C-alpha positions, -999 to 999 in steps of 0.1 A, spaced: -945 510 -21 -932 486 -47 -898 487 -65 -913 503 -97 -929 531 -77 -897 538 -58 -876 538 -91 -900 563 -106 -901 584 -74 -863 588 -75 -860 592 -113 -850 629 -111 -823 620 -84 -807 594 -106 -803 556 -107 -809 539 -74 -805 503 -62 -834 489 -44 -829 458 -22 -853 439 1 -847 449 37 -867 442 69 -904 448 60 -896 468 29 -867 481 9 -833 497 13 -826 524 -13 -790 531 -22 -768 550 -47 -731 545 -53 -733 515 -29 -745 537 0 -779 532 16 -796 566 20 -833 557 23 -857 531 37 -891 522 24 -910 504 51 -946 497 61 -944 528 82 -934 550 52 -904 564 34 -874 575 54 -843 594 43 -809 593 60 -804 624 82 -777 639 105 -771 671 124 -769 690 91 -802 678 77 -824 671 107 -834 708 111 -850 706 76 -870 676 86 -881 692 118 -892 724 99 -914 701 77 -930 685 108 -914 651 100 -905 626 127 -876 601 130 -882 565 123 -893 545 153 -905 510 162 -917 493 192 -903 463 210 -920 445 239 -901 466 264 -899 501 247 -901 523 217 -869 527 198 -863 560 180 -838 558 151 -826 594 147 -806 586 116 -837 581 94 -865 607 91 -898 605 74 -900 620 40 -923 651 40 -956 641 23 -955 671 -1 -923 658 -18 -942 628 -33 -957 654 -57 -925 674 -63 -899 651 -79 -873 679 -84 -873 689 -48 -874 652 -37 -842 648 -57 -826 676 -37 -836 659 -4 -823 626 -17 -790 642 -25 -788 656 10 -797 622 24 -769 606 4 -745 632 16 -756 625 52 -750 588 47 -716 595 32 -707 617 62 -718 589 85 -697 563 66 -666 585 70 -672 587 108 -676 550 113 -647 536 93 -633 505 111 -602 510 132 -569 495 121 -557 465 141 -529 472 165 -496 453 157 -487 446 193 -521 431 201 -519 393 208 -534 372 181 -553 349 204 -568 355 238 -553 333 265 -579 315 287 -579 324 324 -561 299 347 -592 291 366 -610 281 334 -582 259 323 -581 242 357 -619 236 355 -617 220 321 -588 197 332 -608 186 362 -639 178 341 -617 157 318 -603 138 347 -638 131 361 -650 119 327 -620 95 323 -626 80 358 -663 75 350 -655 58 317 -630 35 334 -654 25 361 -681 17 335 -657 -3 314 -644 -24 343 -676 -25 364 
């Protein structure tokens, strides 16, 4: 799927931003990514509220294989094929996907830094001693080479 096709597909939903991502495109609205267009298909953001709708349509979550295993990404589900021909209903699903992405963004806000937390980690004493020993060995070696 190319950019022009995706722009037309989401026309009833409203303006979308389409950016290169992985092997395809990330599709966002209002700065929030809610869909992925990849070689494997078109996937919408989903959560516990919307997953039952995808399951009822027989859709599957996005997945990919690594050398060791198959990874299932339960937060993106395949767009039901029938929606490619029903732009009004596709727009409803896209709005639901955007809402799921917004709910996920609220849940994953970064935590505020604690004021009493030390600014810098202090190296363990053993590590400091090892580094000092290495420097001493290097200096002795350089001195022997210079005078030897």
